[in-house]
C-alpha positions in Angstrom: -27.1 18.8 11.0 -24.0 18.4 13.1 -20.2 19.5 13.1 -17.7 17.2 14.6 -14.2 18.6 15.2 -11.1 16.6 16.0 -7.5 16.9 16.4 -6.7 18.8 19.4 -4.0 18.0 21.9 -0.8 19.0 23.7 1.9 20.3 21.3 5.2 22.0 22.3 5.7 25.6 21.6 7.1 25.9 17.8 5.2 22.6 17.0 2.4 21.9 14.6 -1.1 20.6 14.8 -3.9 19.9 12.4 -7.5 20.1 13.3 -10.4 18.7 11.4 -14.3 19.4 11.2 -16.8 17.5 9.4 -20.3 18.6 8.9 -23.0 15.6 8.5 -26.8 15.4 8.2 -29.4 16.8 5.9 -27.0 19.3 4.0 -28.0 20.9 0.8 -25.3 23.5 0.5 -22.4 25.0 2.8 -21.5 28.7 2.5 -18.8 30.2 4.7 -17.0 27.8 7.1 -14.7 29.1 9.8 -12.4 28.5 12.9 -12.9 30.3 16.2 -11.0 29.9 19.4 -11.7 30.8 23.2 -9.0 31.1 25.5 -9.3 30.7 29.3 -11.0 34.0 30.6 -11.3 35.5 27.1 -14.1 35.9 24.5 -14.4 33.8 21.7 -12.5 35.1 18.6 -12.4 34.4 14.9 -9.2 32.6 13.7 -10.0 32.7 10.1 -12.7 31.8 7.4 -12.9 30.2 4.2 -15.5 30.9 1.5 -17.3 28.1 -0.7 -15.0 29.5 -3.4 -11.8 29.0 -1.4 -11.2 32.6 -0.4 -9.5 32.8 3.2 -9.3 35.5 5.7 -7.2 35.2 8.9 -6.8 37.1 12.2 -3.6 39.0 12.3 -2.3 36.9 15.3 -2.3 33.8 13.1 -1.6 34.9 9.5 1.5 33.4 8.2 1.3 30.4 10.8 -2.3 29.1 10.4 -3.8 27.7 7.2 -7.4 26.9 6.5 -8.6 24.6 3.8 -11.9 22.8 2.9 -13.2 19.9 0.8 -16.6 20.8 -0.5 -17.3 17.3 -1.5 -16.9 16.0 2.0 -18.2 19.2 3.7 -14.9 19.4 5.8 -12.7 22.1 7.1 -9.2 21.8 8.3 -7.0 24.0 10.1 -3.2 23.6 10.0 -1.4 25.3 12.9 2.4 25.9 12.5 5.0 27.6 14.8 2.5 27.3 17.6 2.8 29.6 20.8 1.7 29.3 24.2 -1.1 32.2 23.6 -2.5 29.9 20.9 -3.8 27.8 23.8 -7.5 27.7 23.5 -10.6 25.5 22.7 -11.0 25.8 19.0 -14.4 25.7 17.5 -15.6 25.2 13.9 -18.5 26.9 12.3 -20.4 26.5 9.0 -23.3 28.3 7.5 -25.5 25.5 6.3 -28.7 25.3 4.1 -30.4 22.3 5.0 -34.0 20.5 5.1 -35.3 23.7 6.8 -34.9 25.7 3.5 -32.9 28.4 5.0 -29.4 29.2 6.0 -28.5 28.4 9.5 -25.1 28.7 11.6 -23.7 25.7 13.2 -21.0 25.2 15.6 -18.8 22.2 16.4 -18.1 20.9 20.0 -14.8 22.3 20.4 -11.6 21.0 20.7 -8.7 21.8 23.1 -5.3 22.9 21.9 -2.7 23.3 24.6 0.6 24.7 23.7 3.2 24.1 26.5 6.6 22.7 27.1 
């Protein structure tokens, strides 16, 4: 099983960016999916998560600016980021809890995609 993230880049403050992440491999079921981020010199933190039923949770710092969605048929998760601020600069990682050929639930991480918010 692999998670492949894409969509990072350089954006000006106040701009928008959309990240995508696709899970592939021997997948039988996907439970919670999430986006994390890690800024330089800081610990990785949860940005937000989405359940298999579509319920979402967000950290206070991104609530009302970021939106998470998923496509259960394609095993993908997206992160729409609006009103970006310089403090949103970080490497963004997708995460998924997946039931595969191992016949147990395992957590998988994407490779990370860099988002830089700067003028």
